[in-house]
C-alpha positions as CSV (number, residue, x, y, z in Angstrom):
1,X,115.2,140.5,140.7
2,X,114.0,140.3,144.0
3,X,117.6,140.2,144.9
4,X,118.7,143.3,142.9
5,X,115.9,145.1,144.7
6,X,117.2,144.6,148.2
7,X,120.2,145.4,146.5
8,X,119.1,148.7,145.2
9,X,117.6,149.2,148.8
10,X,121.0,149.0,150.4
11,X,122.6,151.3,147.7
12,X,119.9,154.1,148.6
13,X,120.9,153.6,152.1
14,X,124.2,154.0,151.0
15,X,124.0,157.1,149.1
16,X,121.9,158.7,151.8
17,X,124.5,157.9,154.4
18,X,127.0,159.2,152.4
19,X,125.2,162.5,151.8
20,X,123.9,162.9,155.2
21,X,127.5,161.6,156.3
22,X,125.9,160.4,159.7
23,X,127.4,157.2,159.8
24,X,131.1,156.1,160.0
25,X,133.2,155.6,157.1
26,X,134.1,151.8,158.3
27,X,130.1,151.3,158.2
28,X,130.0,152.5,154.6
29,X,132.8,150.2,153.3
30,X,131.3,147.3,155.0
31,X,127.9,147.9,153.4
32,X,129.5,148.1,150.1
33,X,130.9,145.0,150.4
34,X,128.1,143.3,151.7
35,X,126.3,145.2,148.6
36,X,128.7,143.4,146.3
37,X,128.2,140.2,148.0
38,X,124.7,140.2,147.1
39,X,125.2,141.1,143.1
40,X,127.8,138.2,143.2
41,X,125.0,135.9,144.3
42,X,122.4,137.6,141.9
43,X,125.2,136.7,139.1
44,X,125.1,132.8,140.3
45,X,121.4,132.7,140.3
46,X,121.0,134.2,136.6
47,X,123.7,131.2,135.9
48,X,121.0,128.7,137.3
49,X,118.8,130.2,135.3
50,X,120.7,130.5,132.1
51,X,121.7,126.6,132.8
52,X,117.7,126.0,132.9
53,X,117.0,127.5,129.9
54,X,120.1,126.7,127.4
55,X,120.7,123.1,128.5
56,X,117.6,121.8,127.8
57,X,117.7,123.6,124.5
58,X,121.1,122.1,123.7
59,X,119.7,118.7,124.3
60,X,116.8,119.5,122.3
61,X,119.2,120.5,119.6
62,X,121.2,117.3,119.8
63,X,118.1,114.9,120.3
64,X,116.0,116.3,117.4
65,X,118.7,117.2,114.7
66,X,119.9,113.6,115.2
67,X,116.4,112.4,115.0
68,X,115.6,114.5,112.1
69,X,118.9,113.4,110.3
70,X,117.7,109.8,110.5
71,X,114.5,110.3,108.9
72,X,116.1,112.6,106.2
73,X,118.7,109.4,105.5
74,X,115.9,107.3,105.6
75,X,113.6,109.2,103.0
76,X,116.9,109.5,101.0
77,X,116.9,106.1,100.5
78,X,113.2,105.2,100.0
79,X,113.7,107.9,97.4
80,X,116.3,106.0,95.4
81,X,114.5,103.0,96.1
82,X,111.5,104.8,94.3
83,X,113.4,106.0,91.4
84,X,114.8,102.6,90.6
85,X,111.1,101.2,91.0
86,X,109.9,103.7,88.7
87,X,112.7,102.6,86.1
88,X,111.5,99.0,86.3
89,X,107.9,100.1,85.7
90,X,108.6,102.6,82.8
91,X,110.5,99.4,81.4
92,X,107.3,97.3,82.2
93,X,105.2,99.4,80.1
94,X,107.4,99.4,77.2
95,X,107.9,95.7,77.5
96,X,103.4,95.3,77.6
97,X,102.9,98.2,75.3
98,X,105.6,96.4,72.8
99,X,104.0,92.9,73.2
100,X,100.5,94.3,72.9
101,X,101.7,95.6,69.5
102,X,103.2,92.3,68.1
103,X,100.1,90.7,68.9
104,X,98.1,93.3,67.1
105,X,100.2,93.0,64.3
106,X,100.5,89.0,64.3
107,X,96.6,89.2,64.5
108,X,96.4,91.7,61.6
109,X,98.7,89.4,59.4
110,X,96.7,86.1,60.5
111,X,93.3,87.9,59.7
112,X,94.9,88.7,55.9
113,X,96.0,85.3,55.6
114,X,92.5,84.0,56.7
115,X,91.0,86.2,54.3
116,X,93.3,85.1,51.5
117,X,92.9,81.4,52.3
118,X,89.1,82.0,52.1
119,X,89.3,83.8,49.0
120,X,91.2,80.7,47.3
121,X,88.8,78.3,48.9
122,X,86.0,80.3,47.5
123,X,87.7,80.3,43.8
124,X,88.5,76.9,43.9
125,X,84.9,75.7,44.9
126,X,83.6,77.8,42.0
127,X,86.1,76.3,40.0
128,X,85.3,73.0,40.6
129,X,81.6,73.7,40.4
130,X,82.3,75.1,37.2
131,X,84.1,72.1,35.9
132,X,81.8,69.6,37.0
133,X,78.9,71.2,35.4
134,X,80.9,71.3,32.4
135,X,82.1,67.7,32.4
136,X,78.6,66.9,33.3
137,X,76.9,68.3,30.5
138,X,79.9,67.3,28.5
139,X,78.9,63.8,29.4
140,X,74.9,63.7,29.3
141,X,75.6,65.2,25.4
142,X,77.8,62.1,24.4
143,X,75.5,59.6,26.4
144,X,76.5,56.2,25.9
145,X,79.6,57.2,23.9
146,X,81.0,58.6,27.2
147,X,84.7,57.2,27.7
148,X,85.4,55.4,30.9
149,X,88.6,57.6,30.8
150,X,87.0,60.9,31.1
151,X,84.5,59.9,33.9
152,X,88.1,58.3,35.8
153,X,89.7,61.7,34.8
154,X,86.4,63.9,36.5
155,X,86.2,61.9,39.3
156,X,90.6,62.1,40.2
157,X,90.0,65.6,39.9
158,X,87.2,66.0,42.0
159,X,89.4,63.7,44.4
160,X,91.9,66.2,44.2
161,X,90.0,69.3,45.0
162,X,88.5,67.6,48.0
163,X,92.2,66.7,49.3
164,X,93.0,70.6,48.7
165,X,89.4,71.3,50.2
166,X,90.6,69.7,53.3
167,X,93.8,71.2,53.3
168,X,92.6,74.7,52.7
169,X,90.2,74.3,55.4
170,X,92.5,72.5,57.8
171,X,94.7,75.5,57.5
172,X,91.5,77.6,57.8
173,X,90.9,76.0,61.3
174,X,94.5,76.3,62.4
175,X,94.7,79.9,61.6
176,X,91.4,80.8,63.4
177,X,92.5,79.1,66.3
178,X,95.5,81.0,66.5
179,X,93.8,84.1,66.2
180,X,91.7,83.2,68.9
181,X,94.5,82.3,71.0
182,X,96.1,85.7,70.2
183,X,93.0,87.3,71.2
184,X,92.9,85.6,74.5
185,X,96.6,86.6,74.7
186,X,95.6,90.1,73.7
187,X,92.9,90.7,76.3
188,X,95.4,89.4,79.1
189,X,97.8,91.9,78.3
190,X,95.6,95.0,78.6
191,X,95.0,94.3,82.7
192,X,99.1,93.7,82.8
193,X,99.6,97.2,81.3
194,X,97.0,98.9,83.1
195,X,98.4,97.7,86.2
196,X,102.3,98.9,85.4
197,X,100.6,101.8,84.5
198,X,99.2,102.7,87.7
199,X,102.3,101.6,89.4
200,X,104.3,104.0,87.2
201,X,102.1,107.2,87.9
202,X,102.0,105.6,92.1
203,X,105.6,105.4,91.7
204,X,105.7,109.1,90.6
205,X,103.4,110.8,93.0
206,X,105.3,108.6,95.7
207,X,108.6,110.4,94.0
208,X,107.3,114.1,94.5
209,X,105.9,113.7,97.6
210,X,108.8,112.1,99.3
211,X,111.1,114.6,97.6
212,X,108.8,117.7,98.8
213,X,109.2,116.0,102.3
214,X,112.8,115.3,102.1
215,X,113.2,119.0,101.3
216,X,111.0,120.0,104.3
217,X,113.4,118.0,106.1
218,X,116.5,119.2,104.9
219,X,115.2,122.9,105.6
220,X,114.3,122.1,109.1
221,X,117.8,120.4,110.0
222,X,119.5,123.6,108.2
223,X,117.5,125.8,110.2
224,X,117.5,124.1,113.5
225,X,121.3,123.5,113.5
226,X,121.5,127.4,112.9
227,X,119.5,128.5,115.4
228,X,121.1,126.1,118.0
229,X,124.6,127.4,117.1
230,X,123.4,130.7,117.5
231,X,121.8,129.7,121.2
232,X,124.7,128.5,122.1
233,X,126.8,131.5,121.0
234,X,124.4,133.9,123.0
235,X,124.5,131.5,126.0
236,X,128.4,131.6,126.0
237,X,128.8,135.2,125.5
238,X,126.5,135.7,128.0
239,X,128.7,133.3,130.2
240,X,131.7,135.1,129.4
241,X,130.2,138.5,130.6
242,X,128.8,136.6,134.1
243,X,132.5,135.3,134.5
244,X,134.2,138.6,133.6
245,X,131.7,140.4,135.6
246,X,131.9,138.2,138.8
247,X,135.8,138.1,138.3
248,X,135.9,142.1,138.7
249,X,133.5,142.4,141.9
250,X,135.6,139.5,143.4
251,X,138.3,141.6,142.8
252,X,136.6,144.8,144.6
253,X,135.8,142.7,146.8
254,X,139.3,141.2,148.0
255,X,140.9,145.0,147.2
256,X,138.3,146.4,150.3
257,X,139.1,143.3,152.5
258,X,142.5,144.4,152.4
259,X,142.0,147.5,153.7
260,X,141.1,146.3,157.1
261,X,138.4,148.5,157.1
262,X,135.6,145.8,157.8
263,X,136.3,141.8,158.9
264,X,132.9,140.8,156.4
265,X,133.9,137.4,155.4
266,X,134.3,137.1,151.5
267,X,131.7,134.6,150.1
268,X,132.9,132.2,147.6
269,X,131.0,131.6,144.7
270,X,130.6,128.3,142.7
271,X,132.3,128.5,139.2
272,X,129.7,129.7,136.4
273,X,128.2,127.2,134.2
274,X,130.1,126.8,131.4
275,X,128.2,125.9,128.1
276,X,129.7,123.8,125.3
277,X,128.7,124.5,121.4
278,X,127.2,122.2,119.7
279,X,128.2,120.6,116.4
280,X,126.6,119.3,113.5
281,X,113.7,107.9,104.9
282,X,83.2,81.0,83.7
283,X,83.3,78.8,81.7
284,X,80.7,79.4,79.0
285,X,78.7,76.6,77.8
286,X,79.7,75.0,74.5
287,X,77.9,73.4,71.7
288,X,76.6,70.2,72.3
289,X,79.0,66.8,72.2
290,X,77.0,65.5,68.9
291,X,73.9,66.7,67.1
292,X,70.9,64.8,68.5
293,X,69.8,64.1,65.0
294,X,71.8,61.3,65.0
295,X,70.9,59.8,68.0
296,X,70.4,56.1,68.7
297,X,67.1,54.9,67.4
298,X,64.9,52.4,68.6
299,X,64.4,49.7,66.5
300,X,60.6,49.6,68.0
301,X,58.9,50.9,65.1
302,X,55.2,50.1,66.7
303,X,54.0,51.8,69.7
304,X,51.3,49.2,70.5
305,X,52.9,45.7,69.9
306,X,49.4,44.1,70.8
307,X,48.5,45.8,67.6
308,X,49.2,44.2,64.2
309,X,49.7,46.3,61.2
310,X,49.8,45.0,57.9
311,X,53.1,44.1,56.6
312,X,52.8,46.6,53.8
313,X,52.8,49.3,55.8
314,X,56.1,48.3,57.8
315,X,58.4,47.6,54.5
316,X,58.7,51.7,53.9
317,X,59.6,52.3,57.1
318,X,62.1,49.5,57.7
319,X,63.6,50.8,54.3
320,X,63.6,54.5,55.7
321,X,65.2,53.7,58.9
322,X,67.7,51.3,57.3
323,X,68.8,54.4,54.7
324,X,69.2,56.2,57.7
325,X,71.1,54.0,59.9
326,X,73.4,53.3,56.7
327,X,73.8,56.9,56.5
328,X,75.2,57.3,60.0
329,X,78.5,55.7,59.1
330,X,79.1,58.3,57.2
331,X,78.8,60.5,60.2
332,X,81.6,58.4,62.4
333,X,84.3,60.3,60.4
334,X,82.6,64.0,61.3
335,X,82.3,62.9,64.7
336,X,85.9,61.8,64.9
337,X,86.9,65.2,63.3
338,X,84.4,66.9,65.8
339,X,85.7,65.5,68.8
340,X,89.6,66.5,67.9
341,X,88.3,70.2,66.8
342,X,86.3,70.3,70.1
343,X,89.1,68.7,72.5
344,X,91.5,71.4,70.7
345,X,89.4,74.5,71.2
346,X,88.4,73.4,74.4
347,X,92.2,72.9,75.5
348,X,93.1,76.2,74.3
349,X,90.0,77.9,76.4
350,X,91.5,75.9,79.5
351,X,94.8,77.2,78.8
352,X,93.5,80.9,78.7
353,X,91.6,80.6,81.6
354,X,94.3,79.0,83.3
355,X,96.8,81.7,82.6
356,X,94.0,84.2,83.7
357,X,94.1,82.2,86.8
358,X,97.4,82.3,87.4
359,X,97.4,86.0,86.7
360,X,95.0,87.1,89.4
361,X,96.9,85.4,91.5
362,X,100.3,87.2,90.7
363,X,98.2,90.7,90.7
364,X,96.7,89.6,93.9
365,X,100.2,89.0,95.5
366,X,101.2,92.0,93.9
367,X,99.0,94.2,95.3
368,X,99.6,92.4,98.9
369,X,103.4,93.2,98.5
370,X,102.5,97.3,98.0
371,X,99.9,97.2,100.7
372,X,102.5,95.7,103.0
373,X,104.9,98.6,102.1
374,X,102.6,101.2,102.0
375,X,101.3,100.5,105.5
376,X,105.5,100.0,106.4
377,X,105.6,103.7,105.2
378,X,102.4,104.9,107.0
379,X,104.1,103.7,110.3
380,X,106.9,105.3,110.0
381,X,105.2,108.6,108.7
382,X,102.7,108.5,111.7
383,X,106.0,108.2,113.9
384,X,107.7,111.2,112.3
385,X,104.2,113.3,112.5
386,X,103.9,112.9,116.1
387,X,108.1,113.8,116.7
388,X,107.2,116.8,114.6
389,X,104.0,118.0,116.2
390,X,105.8,117.5,120.0
391,X,109.0,119.5,117.9
392,X,106.3,122.5,117.2
393,X,105.0,122.7,121.1
394,X,109.1,122.4,122.4
395,X,110.5,124.9,119.5
396,X,107.3,127.3,121.3
397,X,108.1,126.7,125.0
398,X,111.9,126.9,124.8
399,X,111.6,129.9,122.5
400,X,109.2,131.6,125.2
401,X,111.4,130.5,127.9
402,X,114.7,132.1,126.5
403,X,112.9,135.5,125.5
404,X,111.0,135.8,129.2
405,X,114.7,135.0,130.5
406,X,116.4,137.5,127.9
407,X,114.3,140.2,129.1
408,X,114.6,139.6,132.9
409,X,118.1,139.4,132.3
410,X,118.2,143.0,130.4
411,X,116.0,144.4,133.9
412,X,118.8,142.9,136.2
413,X,121.6,144.2,134.3
414,X,120.0,147.6,134.2
415,X,119.6,147.4,137.7
416,X,123.2,146.2,138.2
417,X,124.4,149.4,136.4
418,X,122.7,151.5,139.2
419,X,124.1,150.0,142.1
420,X,127.3,149.7,140.7
421,X,126.9,153.6,139.9
422,X,126.3,154.3,143.7
423,X,128.8,151.7,144.7
424,X,131.8,153.5,143.1
425,X,130.2,156.8,144.0
426,X,130.6,155.8,147.8
427,X,133.9,154.4,147.0
428,X,135.4,157.9,145.1
429,X,134.4,159.9,147.8
430,X,136.0,157.9,150.3
431,X,139.1,157.7,148.4
432,X,139.4,161.6,148.1
433,X,139.2,161.8,151.9
434,X,140.7,159.1,153.2
435,X,144.2,160.7,153.5
436,X,142.7,163.5,155.4
437,X,140.9,161.4,157.8
438,X,144.2,159.6,158.6
439,X,143.7,156.6,156.7
440,X,147.0,155.0,155.6
441,X,148.0,155.1,151.9
442,X,147.3,151.5,151.7
443,X,144.0,151.8,152.3
444,X,143.2,154.6,149.4
445,X,145.3,152.5,147.1
446,X,143.4,149.3,147.9
447,X,140.1,151.7,147.6
448,X,141.3,152.9,144.1
449,X,141.9,149.3,143.3
450,X,138.3,148.1,144.1
451,X,136.8,151.4,142.0
452,X,138.9,150.2,139.0
453,X,137.7,146.8,139.4
454,X,133.9,147.6,139.5
455,X,134.4,149.8,136.9
456,X,135.1,146.9,134.8
457,X,132.0,145.4,136.2
458,X,130.0,148.3,135.5
459,X,131.1,148.0,131.5
460,X,130.2,144.8,131.6
461,X,126.6,145.2,132.1
462,X,126.3,147.8,130.2
463,X,127.6,146.2,127.0
464,X,125.1,143.5,128.0
465,X,122.2,146.2,128.8
466,X,123.0,147.6,125.2
467,X,122.5,144.2,123.2
468,X,119.3,143.4,124.9
469,X,117.3,144.6,121.9
470,X,119.4,142.3,119.5
471,X,119.4,139.4,121.9
472,X,115.3,139.7,121.9
473,X,115.3,140.2,117.9
474,X,117.2,137.1,117.4
475,X,115.6,134.6,119.7
476,X,112.2,135.7,118.4
477,X,113.3,135.6,114.8
478,X,115.0,132.6,115.5
479,X,112.2,130.8,117.3
480,X,110.1,131.9,114.3
481,X,112.2,130.4,111.7
482,X,112.5,126.8,113.5
483,X,108.8,126.6,114.1
484,X,107.7,127.6,110.4
485,X,110.0,124.7,109.3
486,X,108.6,122.2,111.5
487,X,105.7,123.4,110.5
488,X,106.5,123.0,107.1
489,X,108.2,119.5,107.3
490,X,104.8,118.6,109.1
491,X,102.3,119.8,106.5
492,X,104.6,117.7,103.6
493,X,104.8,115.2,105.7
494,X,100.7,114.9,105.9
495,X,100.4,115.7,102.5
496,X,102.4,112.6,101.5
497,X,100.3,110.5,104.4
498,X,97.4,111.5,102.9
499,X,98.5,110.3,98.9
500,X,99.8,107.0,100.6
501,X,97.0,106.4,102.2
502,X,94.6,106.7,99.0
503,X,97.3,104.7,97.2
504,X,96.6,101.6,99.7
505,X,92.7,102.1,99.5
506,X,92.9,101.8,96.0
507,X,95.7,98.4,96.0
508,X,93.0,97.0,98.5
509,X,90.0,97.8,96.0
510,X,91.8,96.0,93.1
511,X,92.7,93.2,95.5
512,X,89.5,92.6,96.3
513,X,88.4,92.7,93.0
514,X,91.0,90.3,91.9
515,X,89.7,87.7,95.0
516,X,86.2,87.9,93.6
517,X,87.4,87.3,89.8
518,X,89.8,84.8,91.0
519,X,87.1,82.5,92.4
520,X,85.0,82.9,89.5
521,X,87.9,81.9,86.9
522,X,88.3,79.2,89.3
523,X,84.7,78.1,88.3
524,X,85.4,78.9,85.2
525,X,88.5,76.2,84.7
526,X,86.6,73.5,87.3
527,X,83.5,73.6,84.3
528,X,86.2,73.7,81.4
529,X,88.1,70.6,83.0
530,X,84.9,68.8,83.8
531,X,83.5,69.2,80.3
532,X,87.1,68.1,78.8
533,X,87.1,65.0,80.8
534,X,83.3,64.3,79.4
535,X,84.6,64.9,75.7
536,X,87.2,62.5,76.4
537,X,84.8,59.8,77.5
538,X,82.2,61.0,74.8
539,X,85.1,60.6,72.2
540,X,87.1,57.5,73.7
541,X,87.7,54.6,71.4
542,X,85.7,52.3,73.8
543,X,82.6,54.2,73.0
544,X,83.2,54.5,69.6
545,X,83.6,50.9,69.2
546,X,80.7,50.1,71.5
547,X,79.0,52.4,68.9
548,X,80.4,50.9,65.8
549,X,78.8,47.2,67.3
550,X,75.7,48.6,68.0
551,X,75.2,50.3,65.0
552,X,76.6,46.6,62.9
553,X,73.8,44.8,64.5
554,X,71.3,47.4,64.1
555,X,71.6,47.4,60.2
556,X,72.1,43.6,60.3
557,X,68.8,43.0,62.2
558,X,67.0,45.2,59.6
559,X,68.4,43.5,56.7
560,X,67.0,40.2,57.9
561,X,63.7,41.9,58.6
562,X,63.8,43.2,55.1
563,X,65.2,40.0,53.7
564,X,62.2,37.9,55.7
565,X,59.7,40.2,54.8
566,X,60.9,39.8,50.7
567,X,60.1,35.7,51.2
568,X,64.5,35.2,51.6
569,X,66.0,32.5,53.7
570,X,68.3,33.8,56.4
571,X,71.5,32.1,57.1
572,X,71.6,30.2,60.3
573,X,73.6,32.1,63.3
574,X,77.3,31.4,63.3
575,X,77.0,29.8,66.9
576,X,74.0,27.4,66.4
577,X,75.6,24.4,66.1
578,X,78.0,24.9,68.6
579,X,75.3,25.9,71.2
580,X,73.1,23.3,70.3
581,X,76.0,20.3,70.4
582,X,76.5,21.8,73.8
583,X,73.1,20.7,75.3
584,X,72.5,17.8,77.0
585,X,70.3,15.5,75.4
586,X,68.3,14.0,78.6
587,X,68.1,18.1,78.9
588,X,66.7,18.2,75.0
589,X,64.3,15.5,75.9
590,X,63.0,17.9,79.0
591,X,62.8,21.0,77.4
592,X,62.9,21.3,73.5
593,X,63.9,24.5,71.9
594,X,61.4,25.8,69.4
595,X,63.1,26.5,66.2
596,X,61.9,29.6,64.8
597,X,61.1,30.3,61.2
598,X,62.8,33.1,59.3
599,X,59.2,34.8,59.7
600,X,58.4,34.0,62.9
601,X,61.8,35.5,63.9
602,X,61.3,38.8,61.7
603,X,57.6,39.1,63.9
604,X,59.3,38.6,66.7
605,X,62.3,41.4,66.0
606,X,59.2,44.1,64.7
607,X,57.0,43.3,67.9
608,X,54.2,41.7,65.5
609,X,52.1,39.2,67.0
610,X,52.1,35.2,65.8
611,X,48.5,35.0,66.4
């Protein structure tokens, strides 16, 4: 602009000189040449300014479109993976739903069988009670005339009923155990169904967000490509105009130099910058091991052994204790059955707890994997968000620079038109007077040729001046479109990031709850395992044999006491002779063994004093 002002000043001086005709014609031609050389320099400066504007913009276009294209491809690949994951999650939901329905159907069938079995059992018990009552009345009526075969038949029917009852009870227990097992499986399936349903909903949300981000990214790439192509076209058109104007002015200068009027040396201009167009991601507690009403009884009946109650007071207690001990023998079968039932039930409970523990571990692993994937997505989104935020600023800066450049260029072109008007006026005046003032015809011809060249340069500047308004509108609209596209892509990315962050927090909370539940389940598994081990020890064959031996010793001791109190003789111990034969004679003399009478041994067993 400063150079053009200088040129305009020189031009004004040229006009003044032409009007006043106070200077020589040679000096006038020399001034025109100098003015044209300054105009060429101004065009070169404009070319360098254009290179400083369009060069960085084209560089930004190439880098940004490439980066956003890679992000778009990455989003496309991840969207395809999310769609595949959605199909898997939906299939898992269908499978879990089907499993729950199947278990519910099996439970309903099992409950029906249990109800039917209970009805059959109650019916058979009622029939047996009716038959027993009828047979009892019949036998009582006949009295001593009762037939032994009738009694045996009644006993056989009762035995058959007992077998059928035992079979029904066993089947009933098995069905109830199966029902409990299915209930445990059902309770384990509900969390699994909820988990895959959550994953399905989350994946759908991710697909929607990713699709929106992908659409915004595609729109950004398309708009950026369009604007970059237009910018490249503008740069190319202006470059062509500069080349045309430069060539015309240089041709005019050559023609003026050919006149020989001035020896002003022609300045050579550098080749104008060429613009290249661009192309186009517990266990709970259980029942006691054995009813305490059958605990071991102490044979010591008298709390104070120093007192000696009458024998008549002791005999009823002995009889009562003996009856109780003999009745305990029948409870051993009940204990064995109880042990088997408890073992099966607790094994089932342990298995269900172990399955629940394994499921919690699987859920923790799944949540951790999803958290890791979401963390990677967040890192990628943060990187793209930073790129888009930077892109918004760069687009606005580049747009402002190009707009300012275009405005300034328009002013320069308008000024250049005025300069060339004055230069043409001078040359035309010189051409009209050249012959009359004694110049050669070749001089007039060269001046005429220079005039024609300057008219071409003037037409170029006039054309650029006319396109100024359209260029400014195009630059402003392009900048706004690209900025809006970048902002929309940034908004979509930020919204997707918010949803991803919420999903990650949800998985973190669920994983934390699973870890807490896993610790509780581990404690339940340890307790259940310890209880089963205690149950095995309590119900082991060695303990049963020891208990039976101790029970037999207690019954035998009480029977001996009862015989002694009744005045009966007791048989000697089976190992008494062997024991006595093993004693050394000399030792027997030194320490004679006192042989207790049955009464003394009974008193000793009962803790009764002999005094």
